[in-house]
ZATORVO-263123 format. One record per residue: x, y, z of N, C-alpha, C in turn; residue in three letters. Coordinates in Angstrom, 3 decimals, always signed. Atoms other than C-alpha are relative to their C-alpha. Last residue first. Layout:
+----------+----------+----------+----------+----------+----------+----------+----------+----------+------+
:     n.c1 :     n.c2 :     n.c3 :    ca.c1 :    ca.c2 :    ca.c3 :     c.c1 :     c.c2 :     c.c3 : rest :
+----------+----------+----------+----------+----------+----------+----------+----------+----------+------+
:        X :        Y :        Z :        X :        Y :        Z :        X :        Y :        Z :  ALA :
...
+----------+----------+----------+----------+----------+----------+----------+----------+----------+------+
! end
This chain:
+----------+----------+----------+----------+----------+----------+----------+----------+----------+------+
:     n.c1 :     n.c2 :     n.c3 :    ca.c1 :    ca.c2 :    ca.c3 :     c.c1 :     c.c2 :     c.c3 : rest :
+----------+----------+----------+----------+----------+----------+----------+----------+----------+------+
:   +0.195 :   -1.202 :   +0.836 :  -17.727 :   -0.300 :  -38.699 :   -1.221 :   -0.089 :   -0.888 :  PRO :
:   -0.269 :   +0.283 :   +1.400 :  -18.101 :   -2.983 :  -36.013 :   -0.278 :   +1.237 :   -0.846 :  LYS :
:   -1.314 :   -0.489 :   +0.386 :  -17.824 :   -1.782 :  -32.438 :   +0.333 :   -0.272 :   -1.451 :  THR :
:   +0.024 :   -1.462 :   +0.132 :  -21.525 :   -2.020 :  -31.575 :   +1.325 :   +0.552 :   -0.498 :  LEU :
:   +0.618 :   -0.384 :   +1.285 :  -21.529 :   -5.778 :  -32.273 :   -0.028 :   +1.529 :   -0.219 :  PRO :
:   -0.830 :   +0.306 :   +1.175 :  -18.964 :   -6.235 :  -29.449 :   -0.662 :   +0.376 :   -1.321 :  LYS :
:   -0.504 :   -1.238 :   +0.592 :  -21.032 :   -4.484 :  -26.775 :   +0.779 :   -0.236 :   -1.294 :  LEU :
:   +1.126 :   -0.833 :   +0.417 :  -23.165 :   -7.509 :  -25.858 :   +0.469 :   +1.265 :   -0.704 :  MET :
:   +0.643 :   +0.642 :   +1.147 :  -20.157 :   -9.829 :  -25.829 :   -1.178 :   +0.825 :   -0.509 :  ALA :
:   -0.901 :   -0.135 :   +1.142 :  -18.268 :   -7.429 :  -23.564 :   -0.625 :   -0.601 :   -1.251 :  LEU :
:   +0.070 :   -1.399 :   +0.423 :  -21.239 :   -7.221 :  -21.210 :   +0.877 :   +0.214 :   -1.227 :  VAL :
:   +1.291 :   -0.162 :   +0.656 :  -21.404 :  -11.014 :  -21.093 :   -0.188 :   +1.433 :   -0.492 :  LEU :
:   -0.177 :   +0.424 :   +1.389 :  -17.701 :  -11.125 :  -20.308 :   -1.296 :   +0.138 :   -0.787 :  THR :
:   -0.886 :   -0.981 :   +0.632 :  -18.235 :   -9.102 :  -17.123 :   +0.156 :   -0.315 :   -1.485 :  PHE :
:   +0.785 :   -1.228 :   +0.166 :  -21.174 :  -11.312 :  -16.161 :   +0.787 :   +1.087 :   -0.698 :  GLY :
:   +0.981 :   +0.275 :   +1.054 :  -19.104 :  -14.452 :  -16.780 :   -0.870 :   +1.228 :   -0.253 :  ALA :
:   -0.727 :   -0.077 :   +1.269 :  -16.246 :  -12.990 :  -14.738 :   -0.925 :   -0.290 :   -1.182 :  LEU :
:   -0.219 :   -1.419 :   +0.276 :  -18.722 :  -12.397 :  -11.916 :   +0.796 :   +0.191 :   -1.290 :  SER :
:   +1.276 :   -0.619 :   +0.343 :  -19.941 :  -15.992 :  -12.069 :   +0.185 :   +1.474 :   -0.341 :  ALA :
:   +0.383 :   +0.418 :   +1.346 :  -16.402 :  -17.361 :  -12.191 :   -1.319 :   +0.625 :   -0.440 :  LEU :
:   -0.917 :   -0.611 :   +0.957 :  -15.343 :  -15.315 :   -9.181 :   -0.380 :   -0.366 :   -1.429 :  LEU :
:   +0.299 :   -1.435 :   +0.078 :  -18.406 :  -16.252 :   -7.149 :   +0.877 :   +0.680 :   -1.043 :  ALA :
:   +1.307 :   -0.136 :   +0.639 :  -17.976 :  -19.946 :   -7.913 :   -0.367 :   +1.467 :   -0.181 :  THR :
:   -0.149 :   +0.148 :   +1.447 :  -14.263 :  -19.794 :   -7.138 :   -1.334 :   +0.178 :   -0.722 :  ALA :
:   -0.196 :   +1.321 :   +0.581 :  -14.746 :  -18.484 :   -3.653 :   +0.019 :   +0.008 :   -1.512 :  GLY :
:   +1.216 :   +0.793 :   -0.200 :  -16.091 :  -15.535 :   -1.681 :   +0.080 :   -1.370 :   -0.660 :  TYR :
:   +0.025 :   +0.388 :   -1.407 :  -12.626 :  -13.966 :   -1.365 :   -1.234 :   -0.840 :   +0.333 :  GLN :
:   -0.695 :   +1.286 :   -0.130 :  -12.485 :  -14.001 :   -5.160 :   +0.033 :   -0.479 :   +1.446 :  ALA :
:   +0.952 :   +1.049 :   +0.356 :  -15.093 :  -11.212 :   -5.157 :   +0.639 :   -1.375 :   +0.186 :  ILE :
:   +0.970 :   +0.082 :   -1.091 :  -12.683 :   -8.952 :   -3.290 :   -1.030 :   -1.094 :   -0.264 :  LEU :
:   -0.708 :   +0.608 :   -1.134 :   -9.952 :   -9.759 :   -5.819 :   -0.953 :   -0.148 :   +1.198 :  TRP :
:   -0.086 :   +1.441 :   +0.252 :  -12.384 :   -9.082 :   -8.674 :   +0.746 :   -0.711 :   +1.127 :  PHE :
:   +1.342 :   +0.580 :   -0.158 :  -13.220 :   -5.703 :   -7.127 :   +0.029 :   -1.503 :   -0.261 :  VAL :
:   +0.378 :   -0.005 :   -1.415 :   -9.550 :   -4.812 :   -6.660 :   -1.369 :   -0.652 :   +0.212 :  LEU :
:   -0.799 :   +1.029 :   -0.667 :   -8.616 :   -5.866 :  -10.199 :   -0.388 :   -0.090 :   +1.476 :  VAL :
:   +0.504 :   +1.308 :   +0.441 :  -11.469 :   -3.819 :  -11.671 :   +0.747 :   -1.134 :   +0.702 :  ALA :
:   +1.304 :   +0.208 :   -0.627 :  -10.527 :   -0.777 :   -9.565 :   -0.563 :   -1.368 :   -0.388 :  VAL :
:   -0.210 :   +0.275 :   -1.425 :   -6.875 :   -1.070 :  -10.577 :   -1.327 :   -0.261 :   +0.722 :  ALA :
:   -0.518 :   +1.355 :   -0.144 :   -7.773 :   -1.344 :  -14.281 :   +0.182 :   -0.375 :   +1.475 :  LEU :
:   +1.091 :   +0.912 :   +0.363 :   -9.933 :   +1.770 :  -14.187 :   +0.433 :   -1.453 :   +0.185 :  ARG :
:   +1.002 :   -0.076 :   -1.061 :   -7.206 :   +3.679 :  -12.330 :   -1.154 :   -0.964 :   -0.265 :  LEU :
:   -0.523 :   +0.715 :   -1.170 :   -4.502 :   +2.490 :  -14.704 :   -0.998 :   +0.008 :   +1.153 :  LEU :
:   -0.073 :   +1.431 :   +0.327 :   -6.544 :   +3.540 :  -17.736 :   +0.467 :   -0.801 :   +1.211 :  HIS :
:   +1.355 :   +0.538 :   -0.051 :   -7.453 :   +6.885 :  -16.165 :   -0.022 :   -1.492 :   -0.334 :  THR :
:   +0.486 :   -0.001 :   -1.379 :   -3.806 :   +7.614 :  -15.405 :   -1.403 :   -0.593 :   +0.085 :  VAL :
:   -0.718 :   +1.032 :   -0.757 :   -2.561 :   +6.570 :  -18.836 :   -0.549 :   -0.099 :   +1.422 :  ILE :
:   +0.423 :   +1.317 :   +0.487 :   -5.197 :   +8.564 :  -20.725 :   +0.654 :   -1.114 :   +0.813 :  ALA :
:   +1.385 :   +0.220 :   -0.432 :   -4.603 :  +11.676 :  -18.615 :   -0.470 :   -1.398 :   -0.399 :  TYR :
:   -0.065 :   +0.237 :   -1.448 :   -0.833 :  +11.421 :  -19.143 :   -1.394 :   -0.282 :   +0.555 :  ARG :
:   -0.315 :   +1.420 :   -0.171 :   -1.398 :  +11.070 :  -22.895 :   +0.060 :   -0.345 :   +1.490 :  ALA :
:   -1.412 :   +0.372 :   -0.037 :   -3.048 :  +14.464 :  -22.867 :   +0.172 :   -1.503 :   +0.193 :  SER :
:   -0.512 :   +0.078 :   -1.369 :   -6.625 :  +14.999 :  -23.897 :   +1.443 :   -0.486 :   -0.036 :  ALA :
:   -1.289 :   -0.640 :   -0.209 :   -7.165 :  +15.932 :  -27.531 :   +0.509 :   +0.016 :   +1.428 :  GLY :
:   +0.160 :   -1.452 :   -0.062 :  -10.816 :  +15.308 :  -28.298 :   +1.299 :   +0.724 :   +0.344 :  ARG :
:   +0.246 :   -0.469 :   +1.369 :   -9.961 :  +11.766 :  -29.393 :   -0.127 :   +1.521 :   -0.027 :  VAL :
:   -1.261 :   +0.112 :   +0.713 :   -8.447 :  +11.099 :  -25.952 :   -0.136 :   +0.500 :   -1.440 :  PHE :
:   -0.893 :   -1.064 :   -0.476 :  -11.522 :  +12.375 :  -24.195 :   +1.306 :   +0.001 :   -0.776 :  GLN :
:   +0.550 :   -1.277 :   +0.452 :  -13.768 :  +10.155 :  -26.317 :   +0.862 :   +1.173 :   +0.425 :  GLY :
:   -0.338 :   -0.089 :   +1.420 :  -11.489 :   +7.175 :  -25.689 :   -0.527 :   +1.302 :   -0.575 :  VAL :
:   -1.428 :   -0.278 :   +0.112 :  -11.760 :   +7.816 :  -21.961 :   +0.427 :   +0.140 :   -1.457 :  GLU :
:   -0.214 :   -1.405 :   -0.346 :  -15.543 :   +8.058 :  -22.089 :   +1.465 :   +0.387 :   -0.146 :  ALA :
:   +0.589 :   -0.794 :   +1.072 :  -15.766 :   +4.715 :  -23.916 :   +0.227 :   +1.493 :   +0.257 :  TYR :
:   -0.903 :   +0.137 :   +1.146 :  -13.384 :   +3.115 :  -21.423 :   -0.500 :   +0.839 :   -1.172 :  LEU :
:   -1.148 :   -0.877 :   -0.262 :  -15.480 :   +4.506 :  -18.585 :   +1.033 :   -0.088 :   -1.117 :  LEU :
:   +0.498 :   -1.373 :   +0.120 :  -18.582 :   +2.926 :  -20.099 :   +1.136 :   +0.992 :   +0.253 :  ALA :
:   +0.024 :   -0.333 :   +1.415 :  -16.611 :   -0.303 :  -20.596 :   -0.601 :   +1.375 :   -0.259 :  PHE :
:   -1.344 :   +0.033 :   +0.568 :  -15.654 :   -0.544 :  -16.941 :   -0.010 :   +0.457 :   -1.455 :  TYR :
:   -0.736 :   -1.182 :   -0.450 :  -19.057 :   +0.517 :  -15.680 :   +1.378 :   +0.094 :   -0.625 :  GLY :
:   +0.662 :   -1.157 :   +0.591 :  -20.870 :   -2.065 :  -17.783 :   +0.713 :   +1.291 :   +0.397 :  ALA :
:   -0.348 :   -0.067 :   +1.414 :  -18.324 :   -4.712 :  -16.822 :   -0.619 :   +1.202 :   -0.682 :  GLY :
:   -1.410 :   -0.373 :   +0.082 :  -18.706 :   -3.986 :  -13.111 :   +0.435 :   +0.139 :   -1.459 :  LEU :
:   -0.080 :   -1.423 :   -0.360 :  -22.492 :   -4.045 :  -13.416 :   +1.447 :   +0.491 :   -0.094 :  VAL :
:   +0.641 :   -0.739 :   +1.087 :  -22.401 :   -7.393 :  -15.254 :   +0.102 :   +1.505 :   +0.256 :  PHE :
:   -0.943 :   -0.023 :   +1.111 :  -19.908 :   -8.785 :  -12.746 :   -0.546 :   +0.772 :   -1.187 :  GLY :
:   -1.094 :   -0.863 :   -0.413 :  -22.238 :   -7.809 :   -9.909 :   +1.059 :   +0.110 :   -1.102 :  LEU :
:   +0.467 :   -1.378 :   +0.110 :  -25.183 :   -9.346 :  -11.738 :   +1.100 :   +0.986 :   +0.385 :  LEU :
:   +0.153 :   -0.232 :   +1.432 :  -23.304 :  -12.621 :  -12.173 :   -0.454 :   +1.437 :   -0.243 :  LEU :
:   -1.332 :   -0.316 :   +0.504 :  -22.263 :  -12.359 :   -8.522 :   +0.011 :   +0.176 :   -1.517 :  PHE :
:   -0.458 :   -1.273 :   -0.568 :  -25.878 :  -12.110 :   -7.386 :   +1.364 :   +0.378 :   -0.568 :  VAL :
:   +0.736 :   -1.095 :   +0.640 :  -27.031 :  -14.842 :   -9.760 :   +0.452 :   +1.365 :   +0.511 :  LEU :
:   -0.468 :   -0.112 :   +1.385 :  -24.288 :  -17.230 :   -8.620 :   -0.704 :   +1.156 :   -0.692 :  VAL :
:   -1.346 :   -0.575 :   -0.036 :  -25.110 :  -16.563 :   -4.951 :   +0.538 :   +0.188 :   -1.419 :  GLN :
:   +0.155 :   -1.420 :   -0.321 :  -28.809 :  -17.194 :   -5.567 :   +1.347 :   +0.704 :   +0.012 :  LEU :
:   +0.591 :   -0.614 :   +1.193 :  -28.008 :  -20.492 :   -7.274 :   -0.182 :   +1.493 :   +0.218 :  VAL :
:   -1.053 :   -0.140 :   +0.990 :  -25.676 :  -21.440 :   -4.413 :   -0.533 :   +0.667 :   -1.267 :  THR :
:   -0.875 :   -1.092 :   -0.411 :  -28.359 :  -20.780 :   -1.785 :   +1.078 :   +0.256 :   -1.048 :  HIS :
:   +0.631 :   -1.251 :   +0.386 :  -30.826 :  -22.964 :   -3.628 :   +0.881 :   +1.187 :   +0.330 :  MET :
+----------+----------+----------+----------+----------+----------+----------+----------+----------+------+
! end
């Protein structure tokens, strides 16, 4: 039972991380379309990527099950947002 709870917690954590990641990506694209500098786009992209890598590294400290569950949650957000990107 403990493992099932751990998987659900890390699945939710990955879902939240993915939602935040893609929300910030959406905001960044909006800024870039409005004429923000390339330097701003590069810095925000690297910052968003660094935070995601750091969080996944911290999650990996709990083991492969936690990492896979959080990656599944992150991917679930991507799959949910994919239909919104079609023209």
